[in-house]
Every structure is written in structure tokens, then in C-alpha cells.
N, C-alpha and C positions, 0 to 999 in steps of 0.2 A: 696567816689568817686563810681560812680555806676558801678558793676561789670558788664559783659555783658553777657548775657544768654547764656550759653553752646548750642552748636548746634546740632539739633535731628540727629543723623546717622542712614539714613535706610537700611534694608539689602540690600546684594552687589547685586542679583537680581533684585531690582527696575532701578537699572540703566541702565539695558540691555535692547537692543532694541526689544528684543522677549518680555519683559515684557509691553514695553510702546504700542507695537504691539496690547497686548493681552487687555489692558485696553482699546485703541482706539475700537478694534471690539467688545466689550462686552459693553464699552458706547454705540456706535453706536444702538446697538442690542436693549440694554435696553430703549432708548429715541426712537425707532421706535415702539417697543411693549407699550409704555409709551401714545405713541400718538394714536395707535393703539385703545388701551383699554378704554383710555380718550373721545375719540372721540365714540368711543359706549356708555360709559357712558350717556355722554349726547346725543344722538342720542334718545335712552331710557327716558334718561329724558321729554324731550321736548314732548315726544309724548303723556303726559297727567299727571294730577295732581297727584300728588303723599302728602301724611301724614297720619299719622295714624289717626283713627279714635278720632274725636272732638265732635260730635254730637249723642247725643245718645235718645230717647223718648219713654214712656211708653206706652204700646200695651193690651188693653184688650180684651183678646181672649173670644168669642162667639161662643156656641155652642149649637143647636138647639135653638135660641132666650136667650140663660142661660149662661151669664158671667161663665167662668170656672179660669180665673186666668188673671191674668197681667206678661208681660216679656220684657224684653228689646229689643229695635230696631233701627234699623240703617238705613238709605236712601242708596239705590244701587249705588248710586255715592260714597258716605262716604266708603262703602265696595271696591269700586276699586280703590279709592285711595291710601286704607289701601294695596289694594294687589300691588297696586304699587310701595308704598314706600317699602313694604317687598323688591320685588323684585328688586329695587335700592341699600338696603342694602347689601344684597345676593350679588349682581354686586359689590359691593366694594368691600367685602370681597374677592370673588375671583381674583379680579380683584391683589388685594395687594397681594394676594399668588402666582398668577401666577407672577410680578413683580420680588417677590424674590425670586420663582424659573429660572424666565430668566437670573436674576444675577450671580447667582450659575454657571447656568449650561453655561451659554456666556462666563463667565471668563474661565470654564475647556475648551469648546470647542475653544476657541481664544488662552490660551496657548496651546493645541494640532497644531490645524492650523500653529498659528505664527511658533512655531518650525520646521513643515515639508515646512514651505516657506523658512525659516532660515538654512533648511540643506546644500542647496549648499554652502552659503556663508560661516559656519562652515567648511565646505570640505576647502574652499579656504584658510580661518583662520589657517585651523592644516596645511597644506601642506607647508603655507609660514612660519609658525614657525619651520618646520621641515628643512625649506632649511638652508643652513649655507654658507658663502661664496667661502670655497673649495669644497663643493657638492652643483651641481644645477640638481642632475640627478632625484629626485621628481618632477611629475607631479600632476596634479588634477584629469583628464580625469572624468570629470563629465558626469553621465549619465543622461538620462531624456527627459524630452519636447525640442524642439530648442527655448527657448525663450531668457529673458533678461538675466539670470541669467547664461545659459548655455554659450548664447556669451561673458559675463564677465569670464568665465573660461576658455573656449577657448582663448582668447585674451591673460588674463593671460600666462596660457600654451605656445603658440607662445613668448611670450615675456619673458618666463624662457629659450627655447627652444635657441634666439637671445642671451641670456645674456650666456646660458652656454658653447655656441660657440665662443662668442667674450672672456670668461675666460679663453678656453682650449687656443684657440692661443695667450694670453697675456702671459699664464704659456708658451707653448711652446717656443716664443720669449725668453722669460727671461731665461729658458734654455737654449738655443742653442744659447744666445749671452752670457753668464756665461760659458759656455763651450767652445768659440770660445777666451773671454779673458784672462781665465784660461791658455793657450800655452803662448802666446804673455809676458805675466806676468811673467810668471816662467821662462821665456827666459830671461828677463830682470835682474832680482832677481838672477837669477846663475851667471851670469857675471858680478853683480855688486858685489855680494860674492866672487866669484874665481879669478876675474881679477882687476875690476877697482879701486876694494879698497885694493887690496893685496901689500904691499911695495916691495915684490920679483917680482913681476909681470915685463918683459921689456916692449918695447915698443910696437911690433913686435903684443904683444898679448891683448894690449889695446888698436890697432888699429883694431885687429878682433873683437873684444868685441864691441867695439864702433859700428862696421859697425852690428853686432848681435843686439845691441841696438836700431840701427837707425829702421833695417828692421823690428822688432815686433812692434815699437813705428808707424809705417807708418802703419802697419796692425791694430793696435789698431785705428788709426786717419779712416782707410777708411773703417773699420763697425763702428762706431760712427758717421761718416756721413749718412753711410746709413740709421742705426736707426732713423737718425733725419729726414733724407726724408721721410721715412715711417709712422714716425708721422707726421710729414708737411700736408701731404698730406690727412690722415687721418681725420683733425682739421675740422671742423664742420664751422669753420669761413672764410674758404678760398673764394679768390674770386678770380673768372673767367671774363675771358673778351675775345676778339677776338683779335688772337692769329696767326702770320703767320707763318705757319708750317715750309714751305721753311729757313724762316728767322732762325729758333729757331735750325735747323739740322746743318744750316751754322753754327752758333754760338760754337755747339757742336763741328765740324768739327775744326774751327781755335783753340781750345785749346789743341786736341789733335794733330795736325798737327807738332810740335814742337818732342812730344815723336816718331810719326811715321817715321819723316825721323830721327830721333837720332838710330830708327830701322833698318834703310833702307826699308822702305816702302812707298811705292805709295798711296796718299791718293785721290782720285779721286769722285770728286761733281755733281751730273748729278739732278738739285733741278729746279723744275717749280716752274715759279712766281705765285703768286694770290691762292694761299692754305691758303683759312682762316677758321681757328676749334674754337668752342668756348672752350674756358680754362685757364689754366695756364701756361702762357711762360716757367717761369724754370722749371716746372715739366717735361715739355716735352722735353725741351733742355737737361735733367737730363736724361730722358729716351734715346734719341738717344747716349746720353755722353756714357751710362753706356754698351750701345750695340757697342760702337766705344772702350771702355775701354778694353772688353773681345778680342775683334778684334784685336787691335794692341796687347797687349799680347799672343795672341797665333798663332796669322798667322805669317810664316817663312819669313825671310829676301826677301828682292827683290818682295816681291809682292805684290799686289796692294787689295785696302780696296775702297770699292767703297760705297759712300755713295748719295739716290735718295729719290725723293719724287716726287708725282704724285697726280691724281685722276683718278678712275677707278668707273664711276658709281655715285651713291650717297655716295662714300666712299671719304677718301684723307688717301694716306700713306706715310709711309716713310719706307726707305729700308736700311739695313746695311749686305753689303755682303762681305766675307771674302774669301781667299783661304788658310785658315788655316787647321787642323787635318779631321775636321768635327766631326760629334757627333753619336754614335752608336743609330742605330732605337729605342732599351729599353731604351734608357739616354732620349730622347728626350720625353718622357712622364713626366720627372723629373726635366727638366733642369730650370725651371720656377717656382718648390719649395724651399723655404725658407732656406738656409742653406743646402744645397744640392750642392755637387761638382762630379765633373766626375772625373775620372781617365785619368793624361794627357799619353803622350807618355813614354814610358819606364817603365810603371805601377807606377810610381809615382804621389800621388794624390796633384791637383791643389791645393795651398795654397794660392787660395782669399778665401774671406772670406764667399762667396755663398750667397750674397745678392742681387749683381746689377741686375741678371734678375727678381725675385721675385718683384725688385720695381717697374723693368720694367712694369709687366704685372699690379702691382697695379695701376701706373698713368694710362695706357690704360683705364681700366676698368674702373677706376673711371671717365675718360670720354667717356664713354659708347661703345668704343669700344673693338678689342682684339686684341692679338698679336700673330702672326704664325711663326712657324719653319718650315724651308727647310734646308735640310743639308744631306750630302753623307759621309760617310769614303775616306777623300784621295781627295775632290773634294770641301773641304770649305762648309762654314753655310750663310745661309739669313736669317736674321731676320727681319718680317714686323708689322710693325705697323697700323693698322686699326682703324680712326677714320671717325667718322660720319660727313659727309658734314653738316652746319646751312641749314635749310631752304629745305632739301630735303629728299623726302620720303625714308623711309625704311623700308624691308620689315623682317618676323621675321627669316627668313633664317643665316639673320647675313651677312659680307661681302662676298666677291667673296673668293671661295676656293683657285683657283690657285695662282700660283705666278707674279707678277707683274714682267713687263719687267724692270729691275734692270740696 
């Protein structure tokens, strides 16, 4: 059986782009020089006859009528041919020497020039090698002319900025979600260990523990639902369609009507027909529902909650107004932050998960709109969802600054 011949292993540098560019540059320069010298040689060769001296004859020298001796002579044409022959021979030797020098010099220059040309690529590669999933702070910051490699480096830096922001938001979400889940899990664990699994606990203690576990699981369920809503709206495959904004708001009202009635609240609807927006029906219904959830939870019994929808110029809007405690001016800039919760009456903190309003803002902004808050302490709050009307021209200033008539 014939053994396969061993493969020749070339040095590592021969597999680099720099080496291939060097060979390409030097090869092109060598071929160009060879063509120039070869063309020059052919042109010189064809300008006249060239060959060594082949025809000689003896000549008798006569001085004053007397023969003084004989010497060899050639014709002038033979001399010119011999001179041309020597010139071509010298030109060949010179050409070969020049080609050898050009080959060596072109390799050196090609190696240097290709290294300079690939310096930005090495900077990009070095920065990419230093980047880790937990540290995306490195940037290329390539200097020099605004060429294709500079554009590539700027594009990579921009991509790293977006990745860094996305990873930071992801870490923050995971940390906050873990923190929010830790308390209800601890409550469940404590009640299981101290009451529900203890044989000496009485029925009243078990009922109290069961209510605590139920509240904790309800809180965790709400948090998980909010996280799923956030992930769903971030999904790239989300399919949008024409949505009746008034119908979506009306469905949200139907969901919270029983809860509002149980709390002694009046739910009013002022929904104008024909409000069509391009988006996700379920997401818009959930946005209005989250606003209603806060209003029903915070509004005092005997008050009214108004849900309205309409159109102002090139913008459609849906609003939820309550007669609750209102929000402090300093807190209004934070109400849409993820997991932020304002202090309630009496100094205790609201035990809600703190994702509802963040999801509302995310849904509205993903539809190209904005969410606004109008609130005064002791007079209630009004949340307005502004959405662009399909086919209308929108200015860069965004939706109207004022509050619509709710």
C-alpha cells in the first residue's frame, strides 16, 4: 500500500493576508518591470543588426608606394553589428540585475506597505480579542483618513455601543427581577417552614399563612407576566396590523370593570370611534390595562376613573385619568423607570412590582409614540398615550405638549 506523501508545512506567516498582499504587490511590480525591460530590449534589438565579428580580411598597408605590412580589417557594418551585440549583452545583464533588485526591493516594500494598510485591521482584531461578554467598554477609536477601514472601525464602535447598552439593560433587568422575586420566595419559604408544615400550628395560623403565600404568588405571577410582556414586545418577529385604538381601550375597561366595582369605583368611557393605528392590538390593550391597574389600585373608593380616546391633528391618543393621591413633581421623571416605585400614603412603599409603567412606555415607544403624565398631589393623575396616525405628516417636535380633553 502506497503511503501518502507527507504534506509540506509552510511557516505561519505565509497564511496571513499581509503575506499574500506582499506577494501580490511584489509580483505585479516584478511583472511590470520585466515587461518594461523586455520591451526596451526588443526595441533596441530591432533597431539594427547585432552579431559578433564574423568576416575579417587582410589588408596590405602601403606608404609612399611601398608595402609596410599587413593587418586584419573588418567592414564598418561588421563593427556596428558587433557594437550592437555587446550593447544587447550588457543590456541583458543589466536587466537581470535590475529584475533581481526589483524582486528583493518589492518584497520589502510590499511587506511594509501591506503592514501599514492592515494596521487598522489589526487594531480592530486586537480590540475584539480584548472584549469579553462581561466587559464591552473597549473601543477602537481609529484615527486617520476617513476611508473604508475608518468607516468599518466606526461601525464596529457603534455596534459595541449598542451591545454594551443592551447587555447593561439585560443585567439590570436580571438583577432587579432577582431582587423582586427574592422577597415573595422568602415569604413562601418562611410560611411553609413555620406554619404550613408544622403540626402544632392551628387553623387560624394556617389560614393567615395561606393568605400570605397567596399574596406572594400573586406578586410573582404579576412580575412574570410583566417580564413576558417586555420580552414579547422586544421580539423581532412581532406582526403589526391595523388596530382600533378605541376597541383596545374598551377591552381593557371590560377587564377591570369588576375590580373597579368591588372597590367602589366608577369607570367612565369616552372613546371616539374610527381611531385606527398600525400596531399590536394585544400590546396596546395591555398598555391601557396597566394604566387602569394602577388607577384602580390607588384611587380612593367613591371616585371615578375616566378612560378616553381621540385624535388631535396627526396624533391619536388614549388616556386614563384617576382621582387618586397624585404624584410628586420630583417623582414624575421616574415613574416610567423599570422597578421604580413611589412612596404611598403614610410613608409605606407601594408593593407593586414596578414594571407596569415601564412596559407602557416600551409599548408606546415601539409604536413610534410617546407617553405623557399630568399629575398634581391630591388631585389625581392623567396618563396619555400619544400614537402617530397612519398616513399623517408628523413633525419632529412630536405630539402636542398639552393635555387632551379627557
